[in-house]
Every structure is written in C-alpha cells, then in structure tokens.
N, C-alpha and C positions, 0 to 999 in steps of 0.2 A: 262569524264572517259577515261583513256588511255587504249587501248588494244594493247598488244604486242604478236606477234607470231614469235617464232623462227623456223628455218628450217636449213637443211644442215648437221645435225649430221649423224653418221653412224659408221661402222666398217672400220678401216684403219690399215695397217701394220706400224710397227715402221719405222720412216723416211719418211712417207707419208705426204700428205697434205689434208686439208679440209677447206672449206669456209662456215662459219656460217652466216646466215642472220637473221635479226630481222625486221619485218614489224610493223610499229607503225600507229595507227589511233586514232581518237577521241580527239586530242589535237594538237595545232600548234607545229609541230615537231621541229622547230627552237628554241622553248622555253623549250626544254627538254635537260638536261644533260643526257648522255647515258653511260651505263656501261655493261660489260660482267662479270659475276660471274660464278663460278663452284663449284660443290659439289661432291666429291668422296664418295663412300660408307663408312659409318662410320666416316666421317670427317666433320668438320665445312665448311660452305659455305665460299668461299674466293673470293676476287676481282682478276680478271684476267687483265682487262684493262678498262680505261674509257676515255671519250673524251668530250670536252666542247660542248655547244649548237652550237657554230660556227664552230666546226670541227677542233679546234686547240688544242694544248697542250695535246697530248695523253700521258697517264700514264700507265705503265705496272708493273705487279708483276715481281720480279727478276727472278722467275722461267721460265718466258716466253719471257723475253727480247731478242731481236734478232731473235726470231722464229715466234712470232705472230705480226700481224698488225691490229689495229682497225681503222675503217674508217666509214664515214657516208655520206649519200646523202640527203641533206635537200630538194631537189626537189621531190625525190621519196619516202621520209619518210622511209628511210631504214638505218640500221646500219649493219656493217659487221665485221667479225673477220676472217682474213686469218691466218690459222694455218699451219706452215711448220715444217719440221723436228720433227714430232710428236713422243712422247715417251710414253711408257706404263703408266707412272705416270700422263700423261695428261688425262687419262680415268676419265670421270666424266659426270654428267649432267650439261650442260651449260645453264645459264639463262641470259636473257636480262633484264636490269633494266633501268627505266626512272625516272628522278627526275625533277619535275616541278621547273622552275627557281625561282619563287617568293614565292611559298608556301612550297617548299621542300617536297611535298607529293611524295611518291615513288610508283612505279607501277612495277610489275614483270610479265614476261611471264611464260609459263608453263614448259619451259625447253626442251632441246634436248639432247639426249644421244650421247656422243662421246666415242667410245671404240677403244683403240690402242692396237692391239694384233697381233701376228703372228700365 
C-alpha cells in the first residue's frame, strides 16, 4: 500500500513561488510513475505535470509550461513541484498521485491547498 503525503502549500502573492513536496512510502519508489494534479473549487481535477519512474520525460499542462518544474528524488522517495510566477488561477488543492508500473493501480495523497492572492 502506497502512502503519499503532500506538503508545502500555502498563501502566496501573484508572481510568487512555492515548492510542493510529496513523500512516498510503502512501495519501491523507483517503480512508481508520479504526477501532480490540482482541483480548483467547482472544477474538475486536472493534470498539472507528470514524470516517469526514472525521472525522465516530464510532461506539463499548457497552463503551467515554463512556470512549473516537476522533479523527483528516487533516493529520498520524494517528488517535488517548483511553482514560479504564480497566478490567481493556480489557486487549487494540489494532489500527488502515484501509478504502480506493472499493475497501474493508482494512489492519491490528501492534497495541499495553494492560494494565490494579493
């Protein structure tokens, strides 16, 4: 059973930066594809970025390209999302998701709130 715990959310002014972290346990981290999703109030959950088990081929939603960077550390069992030039429309609950390589079973964290407001 994979456990995922997000941290790093908070209130930030437009143009500011935040770094989200996702700590994984309970499964070999290098065998998990990892993703960040977000869900704004009243909207569908959407993919923000994902990264392969080996840390290659990051993929980003068009709305965050050039501003957000996804990364992972397979030694520390951590995934990160560096968010720069934040906009009010980035306000959402951000979720960490893990996908087991061979079973494709998905696991979700509890989410962390990011609020971009002046």
